[in-house]
N, C-alpha and C positions, 0 to 999 in steps of 0.2 A: 551558480547552485544545483538547478535543474539539469544543465548539462550531462553530469557527470553519472546522475540517475537514470537519464535517458540512454545512454550508451551503455549503460550497464545491464539496463533492461533489455534494450534490444539483443546485445554481445549473448544475454542468458537464452533469450527465445531461440537466436540462431545458431546459438551451442547445443543446445538440447532437440533440437529438428534434426540437426548433421547427426547427432548419437543415434537418434531415434531410428534414421532407415540407412546406417551404416553398421556398428557393431553390434547393437541389441540384437538384430533378428539371428545374427552369426550367432553369439554368446546363448541366444535360445536355443538353440538347435546343439551347441555343447554342453548346459547345463541343464535344460528340463528332460527329464530323464522318466521312465514311466508309460502307462497310458493315461491318457489324457481324458478326462470327460466330454462327452458332446454337449454343447448348448442346452439342450432338452432337458438334461440330468443336472445341471446346476442350479440351484434352487434361487439364485440372485438373479441368474439371467431370465428363469421362470418369471419371477417379479415383475421384473422391470418391462420385459416383452408383455407379459399381462397388461402392464399400465400402458405401454406406449404404443404397441399395434392398434389398439381400437382409434386413438388421435391420430394417428400417421392415416391409417384408412378413412376415416373421417374427412381429414383435409385433401387428402388426395379425390375423393369424391367428391366435394366442394371446394374445388379451386378457386374459384372465383370469391367466395364468399369469404375464404383466410386468406386470399389477397386485400378484400377491403377492409377486414376485422383488421390486417395489421398496417395496413394505412391509415385508418382512422388512429388507431395507437399512436403511431408515430407523428399524425399531424398535431394528436394533443399534448403529446411531449415538448414540441419546438417554442409554446408559450411557456412552458415551465420549465424550461432549459434556460430561455433566458431570464426568467427572474433569480434564476442561481446566482447568489453573489461569491465572494469570497471566503466566507463561512467555513468553508473545507478545506480552504489552504489560507493560512496569512500570509498577506503581502510582505515578500521579500524580493530586494533587489539582487540581481547579480553582485557577487561580492561580499553581500550580508551573510555574516555569521550567528550561530544561536550556540553558546557557551551555556550547558544547562550541567554542572555538576552535584553532583549527590552526595553524603555524608552519612555515617554509619545511623542506624535507625535510632538508637537510643541518646542521639544528642541532644541537651537540654535547648530553650529556647535564647536563655541567655550566651552559650558556646554558639548557636546558630547565628544569632545576632553579631558576635564577635568575626565568627568566619564569613559573613557576609561583608563586615566594615574591613575585613585586612583584604579580600579580594577587591573592594570599591578602590582601595589606597594602591594596590599591587596594579591594577589598571588604569589607576589616574596617572601613574608614573610616566606611561610611554605618551608621550606627546602625539604621535604619528597615528595611533589609534583613530578611528572615525568616533564620530558620536555616538553614545552607547546608551542604553536604560539597563538599570541593574534593579531588581525587584526580586520579591518573594514568587514564586509561580501563581498564586491564588489562596484563596483562604480554605480550600477544600482536601489541600495537600500538605504532609506534613511539613515541618520545620527544616526538613535535611535537605529539600529541594528549593532552589531558587535560579534563576538563570539571567542571561546577559544577552541583547542583541545588539552587534556591533554591526550598524547601518553604515553600507558605502554611499558614497555621494551619487545622488543621480545625476546621469548624463543627460 
């Protein structure tokens, strides 16, 4: 489940990097016409430089203090990172599938129950499907949303 996501992210970042250094400079020369403003005349650049330059100068003057403060923050985050559970990502094993259909927004509770029951009957007809759980998403969402999780067997 996560392998395709990892490949998609990696290929997107790699492709954008290649595009940024090959055709983009050529296209800039071809498409940007007229006189460009210098950085000092651009109000956005002036504001960001007014914020960034004093911080940069302070950090360069006090190098060791900057390094020590960053190391302290890094050391403080390690214990916090070990306490993170899986609350941000539900446990899914490779091969598990989440099926979450939606219905029209004006569906009644009775129609939603009939729809949920018909999908349960439909999936129960497949004997080769792994164990699944079907339920309403939770009480905070409308009755148009329910989901199934088809769990693959753990190896």
